[in-house]
C-alpha positions, 0 to 999 in steps of 0.5 A, a space after each residue: 465607329 462608335 460615338 466619340 468626339 471627332 478630334 479624338 476619332 481622327 487621332 485614334 484612326 490615325 494611330 490604328 492606320 499607323 499600326 496596320 500600315 506599318 511594314 512587317 519586321 521581317 524581310 525576304 531575299 531577292 530570290 524569295 521576293 521574285 517568287 512571292 510577287 507572283 502570288 501575293 500583292 505585297 511582301 512587306 505588309 500585314 494584309 495581303 491578297 493571294 492570287 494565281 495559285 491552283 485551287 487545290 494548292 491554295 486550299 492546302 496552303 491556307 490550311 497551314 494557317 492554323 498551325 503557323 509557327 513561321 516567324 515570317 508569316 504565311 509568306 515565310 511558310 510558302 518559300 521555306 517549306 511549301 514552295 520547295 516541296 512543291 518544285 522538289 517533287 519534279 526532281 528525278 533524284 527525289 523519285 529514284 533515290 528517296 522513293 518520292 519521299 520529298 521530306 526525306 530528300 530536303 532533310 538529307 540535303 539539309 535544305 531549309 530555304 528557297 536560297 538553300 534549295 537554289 544553291 544545293 545543286 545544278 539540278 535544283 537550280 534548273 528546277 527553281 529557274 524553270 518554275 520561275 520562267 513558267 509562272 512569271 507574272 508582271 504585277 503592274 500588267 495585272 493591275 492595268 488589265 484589272 482596270 480596263 474600261 470594258 471590265 469596270 463598265 460591265 461590272 458597274 452595269 450589271 452589279 449596280 444598274 441590273 442588280 445581277 449579284 450572281 456575277 459577283 458570287 462566282 468570284 472569290 478572293 483569298 485575303 491574309 491578315 497577320 498581326 491583327 488582334 483577336 478581337 479584330 479577328 472575331 469581327 472579321 469572321 463574324 460574317 454571312 454565308 459566302 466566306 470561309 476562314 482559318 485562323 492561327 491557333 492560340 497555342 502558337 502564341 509566343 509566350 517568351 515575347 507576347 505580342 498585342 495590338 497597342 491598345 494602350 496607346 489609344 487608351 492614352 489618346 482617350 485620356 486614360 492612363 495606358 498603365 492600367 491596360 498594359 498591366 492587365 495585358 502583361 499580367 494575363 500573359 504571365 499567368 498563362 505562361 506560369 501555368 502552362 510551363 516553358 515546355 508544357 510542364 506547368 502546374 496544369 498540365 503537370 496535374 493532367 499527366 499525373 491524374 491520367 497517366 496510368 490510364 494511358 500507360 499503354 498509349 503515352 503518345 495519346 496522353 501527351 497529345 490530350 494533355 497538350 490540347 487540354 492545356 492549350 484550350 483551357 489556359 488560352 482563357 488567360 490570353 487578352 483580346 488584344 493578342 495578335 493573331 493571323 487569319 486567312 479568308 476566302 470570300 465571294 465577290 458578293 459577300 465581300 462588301 458585307 465582310 467590310 460593313 461588319 468590320 465598320 459596324 463593329 467600329 474599332 479604329 483597328 477595324 477601320 484601318 483593316 478595311 482601308 488596307 483591304 481596299 488598297 490591296 484589292 485594287 492591285 487585282 481588281 477585287 476592289 471592283 466588288 467592294 461596292 456599297 460596303 459603307 453601312 447605311 443609316 439604317 444598318 447603323 441604327 440596327 447594329 448593337 450588341 446585346 445587353 448584358 442585363 439580359 444574361 445576369 442570371 444565365 449560367 447554362 445555355 437556354 432553349 428559347 421559344 419557338 416550335 414547329 409542330 411535328 404535324 406540319 413537318 409530316 404534311 411537307 413530307 406527305 407532298 413528296 412522291 414516295 411519302 404520301 402515306 407517311 403518319 409518323 416521323 418514325 416512318 419518315 426515318 425508315 423511308 429515308 434511312 432504312 437502307 443506311 445513312 452515309 457519314 455526311 448525309 444532312 437532313 432533307 430540306 424540309 427540316 429547314 422550316 423548323 427553327 432552332 434558337 439558343 440563348 446562353 452564356 460562355 467565355 469569349 474564347 469559346 464563343 469564337 468557336 460557336 460563331 464560326 458556324 457561318 450559316 447561323 445568325 448570332 449576336 453577342 454582348 460586349 466582352 466585359 467583366 460583368 458576366 464573370 469568368 470561365 469555369 473549368 468543370 473537369 478535374 484540375 489543380 487548385 492553381 487553375 482556380 487561383 489563377 483565374 480568380 486573380 486575373 478576374 479580380 485584377 482585370 475587373 479593378 483596372 477596367 474600372 479605372 478607365 473612365 474615359 475609354 468607352 466600353 468597346 475599346 476596353 474589350 482589348 485589355 480583357 482575357 477571353 475567358 470572361 464570359 459573354 452572353 449570346 444568341 444563336 439561331 439556325 434551322 433544324 437541318 443546320 442544327 443536326 449537322 452542327 451538333 453532329 460536328 460540334 459534339 465530337 470528342 475533339 471539340 473544345 469542351 466548353 463548346 461541346 457542352 453548348 451543342 450538347 445542351 442544344 441537342 438535349 433541348 431538341 430531343 426533349 422537344 421532339 420525341 423523334 429527334 434522336 432517330 435523326 440525329 447523329 450527335 455524340 451524347 457522351 457527357 464529358 471526355 477526359 481530353 478534347 484531343 488525341 482519341 485514346 484506344 478506349 474513350 475515358 469519361 471524366 469525373 
């Protein structure tokens, strides 16, 4: 944790532990509990591991995190819809009467819960009972065999004494986090390779009853008035709700409907999808960093300690409480035996710091940093390969590689990994959330502060948006200054994620080509897309041959980042 007086530190940790360790505010029926206990390490906590599901089932289940609206979280999704659909597929009547369409059967039968499925008929009851007989696992027995002396001794010897991390590399665990802040989610996801994350979209924030991490209580512990942080958070939610509207009919979406309605007159569905996506993307900048979200993480055993270390290095009380809960739940399935050496060392603490905001005060667009790799050196590397011995230019390399065609997902050859690509820039914290998901890259950011200004939307929009952004920027800036006793890293929670952060981003050219191909697609958030377009343009300016190898979409601006229309419309 950042430097704080010891007594205050302990009080803050106690508060965070109390919040993270609190029971969830929903419950499950006995039948639901019986099934959930087979696959989840608990049924009443914010953090839990998933185990025992087939790989393909787990992947499709985890994907639901991004669009999760169930008030009982992902476990609610599992028992209310996902599990029912899985076991209903074994019913003969689904095939004979509904042509195999499970959703049609469930809708016609008015089945919306596991208990409802059980009570529907003798056939569904038998289906449920057959499933439960087949998958029954005793959680206590699982925990007992994970702690056998043989397993623990083997791992201790091979992971520590022999340094054989490849053993941990083949293991993977899936951890679910519900009710953690956006700030904590970004810290969790800020990891090295070996981990994948799916986060709930901010469009599913409940604006009728917005929830946030109770940072105001920690600010009170530090001796400041909780009033200022709480007022800023509430004002940010109010502006978001006002501009969005109760049914996506506020000033911002209404403007987009009016402006582009004629262009989409023959495709109203695409218009609606596009307006909704743009509205949630842009107005999401009002959301405070304390806003609660949910994350699903699948992590290799080798990467798990580094994920924990990063949470601890980032240092908030919430992060510390999350680490402790991970360790507690990991012990139930043996995953704690991969959590070795997760405490940051003295040197890691010394090397951990945020970028200075002073370095970004005059930065408005992404800047391509120094660093070059002469084309001649790249050609020399290709010349060592059989079949490329006589190439004299990158154009010839391109012909040999792709003269017969290139598949959509073909990455560049490994030789391009020797070419470094680095960016320095500034963007909203909301936008940076997308940038830092490129887990193969190296990246740093500044702390989230008001010092670098607020996000600017550079496409046509109503004046109400400018007013709203100006209001929350000034309001938050004033309240920020009043929290004299609260360290900057703690004050981040109160700020809307539309405030800018400075960042650096580095990868190799092979990764950059693939990344730019993905992140310049029409469906990507506009601000994020502009960053990767800047990187693409810089590469094309530096290497004349780059455009031949790149698949980036160079369209300057799309009207919408969602719902591709029949014809591509370019924003003014």
